[in-house]
N, C-alpha and C positions, 0 to 999 in steps of 0.2 A: 446197307452197305452200298460205297461208292465204285461202280463198276469203272472199266476203262471208258466206255461209252459216255457214261455220266459225267465224269472228270472232263472229257472233250466238250460235252456240251455244255458245263457250266463255263466254260471258256467261251465257246462260242456266244453265249449269252449274255457275255459281258460282265459276269458274276466276280471274275478274280483273274489276275494275269496268271500266266502260266510260261514255262520255258519254252524256247525256241523248238525245241523237237516236237512240241504238240502242233506246230505250224501245219503238219500235213493234215493231221486229223481235223484240224479247223476246217481246213479247205474240203475235206471230204464231207463234213457235217454240213457246211454251207452250200455245197454243192446238192446233196440230198434234199434239204429244205427248197432250193431253188427250184429242183426238178420234181418236188412235189412228191417226195418219197421215194424217187428213183433217180440216182446219179446218171449223168450221161457225160459227152463229150462237151456238149453245149454248156450245160450246168457248171461243170468243172472249170470250163474256160470263164464262166462268170464268176463264178468264185474266186478265181486267181485275179480277175480283173477288181473287185471289189477289196480284196485283201492289198493288192498293189497301191490302190488309191487311197483307202484308209488306214493302212498301216498294220492295224491290230482290231480285235473285235470290240474292244472298249469304244473305240472311235467311231465304229459302225453303228452303234446303239443310238449314237447321237443324230444320226442322219434322218431326214425326211425320207417317207416313201417315195417321193418324186428323185431326190436324189440317189436312193439306192437303186431305182429303175434306169436313170440314166448313167450311172457310173457302171453298173452292172451289165447294161445292154440286155435287160431283161423287160417280161411284159409287166402291166400293172399288176396283174392276178399273182405273178411270182413276188413282186416287190411287197405286196400286201401280205403274202404268206409270211415273207422272210421277216417284216416288221412286226407280224404278231407273234412270230416266234421270241425275238429280241423281247418283246413287251412281257410274254409269259414268262419269259427267263428272267426279268428283272423282279417280278412279282414273286416267282419262287425263292428267290434268294433275299427279297425283304422280309423280316421277320420283327414285325415292330411289336412293343409292349402289348400285352394282351390283358383285357380287365382283370384286374386282382393280381397281376404281376407287380415284384417290385422294383423300383429304380435302384440300378446298381452303381453305374458311375457312367461317365461322359464317353468313355470308350465303347461300353456296352451299347449306348446309345446310337453312335455313327456306325458301329458293326450292323446294327438292327434295321438303320432307315436309309443307310446310303446308297443301297441299290433301288430304292423306290425313285430317288430323284437324279440320279446319275445321268440320265439323258434330258432332264426336264431344261427347256428353254426359257423358262419364268421362275420367279422366286417365290416359293410356296411358304407359308408362315404356319406352324403348328402350334397349338398349345396342348400339353398333355396335363390333365387333371389328376393331382393325387390326394388321396386320403391320408390321415394324420400317422400312419405307416408305412408312407411314401409307395402305395400301391394304387395303381393306375385305375382311376374312374372312369375316363373316357378320354378318348383325342378328339379334338377340335381343329378343324382348319378354319384359321382366322381370315387368311386373304391369300390372294393370288396377284402377284405383282408382274413387273416387267422383267427385262433382261437384266436388269442392275439394280432394281428395288423393289421393294414390298412395302405399301402403306400400310401401317397398324396404327390403331388408336387405342389407349388403355379402356376405352368404354368397350370396345367389341371384344376385346381379351377377357376383360373381367366380369363381364355381364353375366356370360354362360357359367364362368367358373362359381360365383356366387351361387347361381341355381343350382349347382352340384354339390353346395356346401364344401368346397373345396380347401382343404388345408394349405397344399403347396403347388404350385405349377413349376413346370420346365417347357422351355420355350425351343423351337428347334426352327431353323430355317435353311434353305440351301443356297449356294450361291453357282449359279449355271456356267460363269467362267472357269469353276473348278476351284479357285482359290480360296481357301476358307477365311483369311485375313479378315477382320470386321472392319467396316467401312465406319466414317464418321457418324454417318445416319444409324448404323447398327448401334454404335456406342450410345449415340443420344436417344434411340428407342429403347434400348436395354434400361437407361436411367428413369425414363418416364415410366416406365412399366414397374421399377423398382419401387419408385415413389408411390404410385398407386397402389400396388400390392401392400406396402408398408401401412398406408390408410386404411385399407379394407382387411387387414391382418392375415392376408394370404402370402406365404412364404414363396420368394423366387429362388428355386433351388438352383437352377443353371439357365445358360442360354447358349445353344449348342449351333454352331454355323457349319453346315456340313459342306467340305469341298468334294473333289473326285477322290482324291487319294488319302485326304487328311481333314483334320476338323479343328474348330477352334472352340474352346470352352470358356465362357466368361468366368464361370467359378474356378476351375482349376488356374486361371490367370490372376486371380484375386481381384476381378473387377464387379463384384457384386455387391460393393458399398454404396449406400445412398450419398451423393454429394449434397452437401448443406448451402 
């Protein structure tokens, strides 16, 4: 059951937006983490500085330890503790498909994976291997790219899928900018993967691009037809 403390903690850790009335509770929790378990006038002032600069807890999750230290006027140890708390929060809020769980829809994938990549500064490309019942066999990290691109080759994508006797795949990658609109490279990459999947007899069920607040599904947009 979610208590008042848990609800505010979830906000601090960047898992969901809260109403303005929670701002004071956010500041209190930040002060407690910065004060390493005990809020003080100094840690409360640091919490106010952080919120004043970053605006909201979600933006704070994307800051580096050094930026947190400088903007909050706190020590490296305090910044490390706060950064660890933010990372823990993202992991708690992330609920990726588990082995044997069935793929439902693109919205479900977005809700499950968005927290994991919310603060990522690079593009991560995942492939979900599914059996004939659309149940997860395993998740494979295919590549880690740059701020704006992730280089993906069909060989790297489908070699492990073939080894797993995969019936279908779903691709997921994030856009660090927060905007899920697919780029020209995203569209071209999806076409290459569709063509390779058709040759190998492995269905591509979707390619989901994760943004901060929304997502783009190639399946929902009707863009999973192979171009001749």
